[in-house]
N, C-alpha and C positions, 0 to 999 in steps of 0.2 A: 557823714551825709554831704558835707561841703566838698569833700574830696570826689565823691561820686559825681556831684553836679559839675565839678570842674573838669572831670574826665569826659563827661558828655559834651562839654563845650570844646575842649582841646583836641579830642580824637578826630572829629570831622575835619578840623583845620589841618592837622598833620596828614590826613588822607588826602586832602585837596592839594597840599604842597607836594606830596609824593606823586600824584597824578600829573601835576604841572612839570615836575622834574623829569618824569618818565617821558612825557610828551616832548620836552625839549631834547632829551637824549635821543629819542627816536628821530626827531627832526634833524639834529646834527648828523647822525649816522646816514639817514637818507640823502641829505644835502652832500655830504662828503662823497658818497658812493656816486651820485649823479655827476658831481664835478670830476671825479676820477675818470668816469666813462666818457664824459664829454671832452676832457683833455686828451684822452686816448684817440677818440674819433678825430678831434681837431688836429692832433699830431699827424695822423695819416694823411689828412687833407693838406696840412701845411707842407708835408713831404712832397706831395704832388705839385703844389703850388711853387715850391722852391726849385723845381726842376728848371724853370725859366732862368733863375739866377745862376744856377750851375751851368747851363748851356751858354749864357752870356759870358760867364768867367772863362769857360773852356775856349770859346771863340776868341776872347781877348788874348788868352795865353798862347793859343795856336798861331795867331797872326802877329804876335809880337807888338812892338811899338805902333806899327801902322794900324792894328786892329783896335786899339784903345779908343779912338774917337768914334768908331761905329758902334762899340759896345757901351751901352748905357748902364753901367754896373750900379751907379749910385741910385738911379731911378728904380731899378729892379730891387735893390736892397731896401729902399724905402717902402716899396709896395709890399714886400715880404714882411717887413716889420709892422706895417699897418694891418696886414692880414692876421698876423699873430696876435695883435692887440685886440682886433675885433673877435677873434676866436676865443680869447681869454674872457672878454666881456660877455659873450654869449654863454659860455660855460658857467660863469658866476651868476648870471641872471637865471639860468635854468636851475642851478643849485639852490638859490634863494627861493624860487617859486616852489620847488618840490619840498623844501624844508618847511615853508610856511604851510603848505597843504598837508604835510605829514603832521606837523605840530597841531594844527586844528583838528584833523581827523582823528589822531590818536587820542587827543584829550576828549573829544566828544564820545569816542568809543569807550574810553575808560569811565566817563561820567555815566554813560548808559549801563555799564556793567555794575557800577556802584549802586545806582537806583534799583536795578534788578536784584541785586544781593540784599538790599534793605527789605525787600518785600517778603 
């Protein structure tokens, strides 16, 4: 009798923990997927933005020593690095937002299914 009462108390707790764990797993998977897609898109955008740096370097190499003062390679490189950091932050922010929404949504969906199964 005590064992049955104990099982009635422990079983819902384990079911709740399972729902939380599944929600976190879904959130991690969704966040990772969004981060990978965002990095792919930002990689293409960075490639386009880095063309300025490549053109400046090509001009400096083509003109030799005389072309170095006119080509501002350091500023172009700093702009490219700042752009890469901005793209990384945006990708991480999107991944965290999607992960949070997925965690909440999947948990609520699983809770709703659990309530329906109890009826």
